[in-house]
VOGU-3710 file (C-alpha; in Angstrom, 3 decimals, decimal comma):
1> mansllfipd> -41,460/42,069/73,824  -37,905/40,813/74,492  -35,068/42,066/72,360  -33,653/39,856/69,602  -30,110/39,610/68,311  -29,325/40,605/64,714  -26,008/39,280/63,460  -24,443/39,833/60,016  -21,068/38,333/58,980  -19,993/39,982/55,720
11> isgftefiqt> -17,049/39,036/53,495  -14,904/42,101/52,783  -13,458/42,508/49,295  -16,232/40,448/47,691  -17,105/42,877/44,879  -13,548/43,329/43,613  -12,866/39,607/44,028  -15,869/38,632/41,894  -15,258/41,307/39,248  -11,532/40,687/38,746
21> tevehsqhvi> -11,269/36,899/38,971  -12,587/33,800/37,223  -16,331/33,635/37,850  -16,747/29,921/38,520  -13,891/29,564/40,974  -14,652/32,837/42,758  -18,226/31,638/43,274  -16,932/28,377/44,745  -14,564/30,229/47,092  -17,329/32,493/48,407
31> aellevliqs> -19,750/29,571/48,750  -17,174/27,594/50,747  -16,506/30,527/53,068  -20,212/31,171/53,656  -20,710/27,483/54,439  -17,809/27,604/56,904  -19,381/30,610/58,654  -22,728/28,826/58,878  -21,065/25,766/60,398  -19,323/27,938/63,012
41> nteelqlaev> -22,686/29,078/64,422  -22,330/28,146/68,102  -25,320/30,156/69,384  -28,086/28,401/67,428  -28,689/31,558/65,430  -31,418/31,362/62,801  -30,279/32,019/59,223  -32,746/34,460/57,708  -31,027/34,873/54,371  -27,842/34,526/52,357
51> egdalffyke> -27,219/38,025/50,974  -24,573/37,515/48,302  -21,392/37,967/50,306  -23,109/38,107/53,701  -25,232/36,013/56,055  -28,151/37,486/57,977  -28,674/35,666/61,288  -31,045/36,420/64,136  -31,904/35,001/67,567  -35,558/35,666/68,313
61> gevpsqerll> -36,433/36,964/71,742  -32,959/36,422/73,153  -29,638/38,224/73,285  -26,611/36,097/74,291  -24,474/37,225/77,189  -21,346/39,292/76,644  -19,127/36,230/76,983  -21,196/34,111/74,600  -21,478/36,842/71,973  -17,747/37,524/71,927
71> aqiesmfiaf> -17,085/33,772/71,795  -19,429/33,468/68,790  -17,662/36,325/67,036  -14,237/34,826/67,707  -15,444/31,403/66,541  -16,498/32,828/63,169  -13,229/34,683/62,649  -11,279/31,511/63,520  -13,346/29,409/61,095  -13,039/32,005/58,321
81> yshlkllken> -9,264/32,444/58,553  -8,643/28,735/59,093  -10,389/28,066/55,789  -8,432/30,820/54,030  -5,249/29,141/55,263  -6,511/25,821/53,883  -7,231/27,436/50,508  -3,739/28,925/50,431  -1,703/25,940/51,624  -3,471/23,245/49,604
91> ricpcnacat> -4,109/25,226/46,432  -3,296/23,550/43,119  -5,229/25,816/40,749  -3,208/28,631/39,117  -6,218/30,890/38,466  -6,433/34,380/39,935  -9,485/33,560/42,045  -7,716/30,748/43,887  -4,479/32,741/44,167  -6,103/35,866/45,662
101> apnlqlkiia> -8,735/34,202/47,882  -6,484/34,540/50,990  -6,757/38,336/50,617  -10,436/38,272/51,567  -11,387/39,568/55,005  -14,380/39,478/57,337  -16,507/42,009/59,172  -19,332/41,252/61,576  -22,195/43,578/62,516  -24,208/42,858/65,681
111> hcgeiqfiev> -27,308/44,751/66,766  -30,406/44,128/68,873  -33,960/45,313/69,335  -37,576/44,346/68,925  -38,242/42,760/65,558  -41,325/41,757/63,598  -41,604/39,160/60,863  -43,002/38,951/57,388  -43,666/35,799/55,393  -42,479/35,604/51,793
121> qrnrkpfgke> -43,187/32,361/49,910  -43,587/30,546/53,237  -40,235/31,901/54,468  -40,431/33,815/57,745  -38,018/36,747/57,776  -37,175/39,452/60,327  -38,588/42,851/59,487  -38,565/46,318/61,003  -36,510/49,330/62,016  -33,754/47,396/63,778
131> vieahrmlkn> -33,252/45,135/60,762  -32,777/48,208/58,561  -30,367/49,737/61,089  -28,249/46,579/61,267  -27,829/46,537/57,501  -27,091/50,255/57,320  -24,235/49,838/59,793  -22,459/47,715/57,197  -21,612/51,079/55,627  -19,618/52,895/58,270
141> svdsdnyvli> -16,456/54,914/58,844  -14,367/52,131/60,386  -10,941/52,324/58,759  -10,544/48,586/58,212  -12,079/45,675/56,321  -11,553/43,216/59,169  -13,511/44,073/62,292  -16,506/43,492/64,525  -19,009/46,311/65,055  -21,510/46,166/67,907
151> skslaseigl> -24,283/48,742/68,159  -24,368/50,878/71,296  -27,802/49,491/72,144  -26,502/45,899/72,043  -23,375/46,809/74,015  -25,597/48,338/76,723  -27,897/45,309/76,689  -25,026/42,899/77,463  -22,952/45,247/79,622  -20,046/45,476/77,206
161> piyyysklfk> -17,904/48,532/78,105  -17,071/51,026/75,362  -13,361/50,443/75,748  -13,452/46,715/76,488  -9,941/45,292/76,098  -8,677/41,725/75,647  -6,013/39,938/73,649  -8,227/39,864/70,539  -10,720/42,689/71,101  -9,720/46,322/71,622
171> fregvniyds> -12,971/48,253/71,328  -13,373/51,931/70,613  -16,373/54,142/69,961  -17,738/55,207/66,577  -20,737/57,001/65,167  -22,384/57,476/61,781  -25,480/59,301/60,594  -28,055/57,438/58,531  -31,085/59,329/57,178  -30,489/62,127/59,684
181> keltyiyavi> -30,401/59,653/62,581  -27,224/59,154/64,581  -26,240/55,541/65,287  -23,427/54,974/67,755  -21,469/51,759/68,063  -18,270/50,249/69,348  -15,885/48,372/67,090  -12,690/46,369/67,271  -10,297/45,751/64,400  -9,353/42,056/64,419
191> nsellqlkpl> -5,725/41,051/64,043  -5,975/37,663/62,306  -2,484/36,722/63,517  -3,856/36,541/67,068  -6,477/33,941/66,184  -5,912/30,343/67,309  -6,498/28,793/63,890  -7,614/25,201/63,478  -4,801/22,703/62,757  -4,217/22,242/59,052
201> rsiekvilpn> -3,502/18,773/57,716  -0,232/19,234/55,878  -0,204/17,581/52,456  3,301/17,505/51,045  4,335/17,074/47,432  4,748/13,451/46,439  8,301/12,155/46,052  8,449/8,883/44,127  11,547/6,645/44,303  11,313/5,285/40,760
211> ppnltyskni> 10,710/6,717/37,280  7,177/6,294/35,873  6,118/2,893/34,565  4,447/4,582/31,583  4,888/8,003/30,003  2,920/9,507/27,146  3,267/13,046/25,782  1,507/15,143/23,146  1,250/18,794/22,102  -2,273/20,198/22,396
221> elsaeklyey> -3,744/23,344/20,824  -4,985/24,837/24,074  -3,628/27,268/26,643  -2,003/25,732/29,697  -4,549/27,317/32,042  -7,555/26,072/30,080  -6,071/22,601/29,732  -5,403/22,480/33,459  -9,008/23,449/34,163  -10,319/20,615/31,983
231> isnfkyrylw> -8,111/18,093/33,765  -8,457/19,257/37,372  -12,139/20,273/37,388  -14,185/17,136/38,007  -17,217/18,448/36,148  -15,302/18,049/32,851  -14,218/14,457/33,539  -17,021/12,835/31,580  -15,752/14,658/28,467  -12,418/12,839/28,376
241> vngvdkfeyn> -12,559/9,764/30,616  -14,094/6,591/29,179  -15,685/3,693/30,999  -16,743/5,486/34,183  -20,420/5,236/35,124  -20,349/8,112/37,598  -18,017/10,568/39,323  -18,844/11,368/42,945  -17,357/14,566/44,385  -18,243/17,737/46,260
251> eneinrkgte> -19,594/20,029/43,542  -19,303/23,108/45,793  -15,607/22,691/46,556  -12,602/23,651/44,462  -10,256/20,743/43,825  -7,095/21,008/45,929  -4,436/18,843/47,550  -6,205/16,202/49,613  -9,525/16,479/47,759  -11,189/13,106/47,379
261> hicvikekhl> -13,454/11,808/44,632  -14,882/8,448/43,629  -15,043/6,789/40,218  -17,881/4,292/39,946  -17,113/1,601/37,346  -19,517/-1,325/37,023  -20,704/-0,774/40,618  -17,111/-0,770/41,902  -16,053/2,349/43,803  -12,483/3,542/43,253
271> dfttvvkevk> -11,335/6,189/45,734  -8,916/8,862/44,495  -7,066/11,663/46,305  -5,594/14,749/44,642  -1,800/15,043/44,937  1,023/16,963/43,258  4,759/16,484/42,766  7,679/18,771/41,999  7,888/20,169/38,454  9,954/22,768/36,658
281> kgqliygeft> 9,143/26,446/37,019  6,328/27,458/34,688  4,859/23,970/34,457  1,470/23,007/35,901  0,982/19,674/37,651  -2,091/17,695/38,635  -2,036/14,204/40,098  -4,193/11,530/41,679  -3,441/8,685/44,041  -5,420/5,533/44,824
291> ksppivdtfy> -5,124/2,184/46,566  -8,450/0,914/45,248  -7,508/-1,307/42,275  -6,793/-4,771/43,730  -4,104/-5,461/41,131  -1,767/-2,837/42,655  -0,778/-1,671/46,127  -0,635/2,007/45,156  -1,283/3,805/41,884  -0,398/7,367/40,836
301> qfytitplsk> -1,177/9,294/37,671  0,224/12,755/36,959  -0,617/15,273/34,265  2,214/17,762/33,638  1,402/20,738/31,421  4,148/22,816/29,819  3,096/26,070/28,093  4,496/26,275/24,544  2,704/29,446/23,477  -0,390/31,415/24,409
311> eksnlkiety> -2,676/28,794/22,867  -0,499/25,679/22,782  0,719/23,315/25,487  2,483/20,013/25,955  0,684/17,454/28,078  2,650/14,602/29,630  0,807/11,781/31,377  2,912/9,751/33,792  1,681/6,568/35,450  3,282/4,908/38,472
321> wfvtspikki> 2,294/1,732/40,251  3,812/-0,132/43,145  3,318/-3,854/43,767  4,965/-6,207/46,273  3,232/-9,481/45,399  5,143/-11,563/42,785  1,838/-12,856/41,384  0,499/-9,336/40,910  3,741/-8,340/39,195  3,305/-11,152/36,686
331> iifliakrki> -0,334/-10,210/36,032  0,634/-6,589/35,446  3,443/-7,595/33,113  1,257/-9,963/31,067  -2,078/-8,131/31,029  -2,556/-4,963/33,041  0,319/-2,887/31,637  -1,041/-3,056/28,087  -4,525/-2,190/29,306  -3,243/0,800/31,289
341> nktviqtmen> -1,200/1,978/28,304  -4,259/1,694/26,039  -6,329/3,696/28,550  -3,699/6,451/28,727  -3,519/6,739/24,923  -7,332/6,912/24,720  -7,381/9,545/27,452  -4,892/11,670/25,525  -6,915/11,349/22,322  -10,065/12,379/24,160
351> iiklasit> -8,343/15,461/25,600  -7,014/16,434/22,162  -10,503/16,049/20,711  -11,969/18,154/23,546  -9,385/20,884/22,881  -10,281/20,948/19,193  -13,945/21,739/19,811  -13,553/24,393/22,504
//
């Protein structure tokens, strides 16, 4: 029987990250990173299981060549660190999970051997001694949390020298004993600064030439962080926004600069993009931008939160619109401005009511 590849990318720092940060956002961060790793699978590896902070892949009856295996490993590290950079650069959320996500790291374990399969609830999964060995090598004596570890048997299979050296990989030998059996391997600590990360679309803070067309401010009995979560997390929108039939957004992604969502109102789809602008130190800012309403060319709405005490904040809603057509300007002056103002006041009342019951 031909050897099969066993391949396990594992997120380092997962346990501490989950235990010391906000549960919901930490779950989203890990889910996003696991999805990114799955999408960076260039070798048509089969996903056997998602194991919390790790993915268990295999390639039945085939072991990729040395060049292909190292390219797959590099591809996953590039995808992982490119996404961490995205989380860092486009972050809007002040929570600890979003702030510390860039500290996560990645390790990859690769092994090979003959494998068998078992079927559990119609799911076919690899089984056997080599599967156990691959998972045991996750616990090793490598003095790093950011590395690739390749078993000696796999290195021999693909002709990878013990001290293989390249710009990214500088392998050395290691050994650990598991259940009285010695398992040898080679490993390379990965310097993330050497990775050719994917280009990041830069999303700058919005600078508006004019003061807001409408401003409305109220004090709210809620902490700044909790208030920000209610406003920026799309799953809470239905609690304080009236007149929307449906919100369409990626439920597995944390809202950040450039995030898009759709408001469906009477079968009309309004496209919004998350933006921010400059505020004073200590304030929190969330904003949205759209070109969808036909009455305006561009429309911005910002929510600025100023902490007043541990459980009290000031919320200021600022609305900007830009119109070039004289006819549209007249319509806004006669009709739309009052409607927008009424909507803003209702929004504020809804948020105050939400704060009072939570």
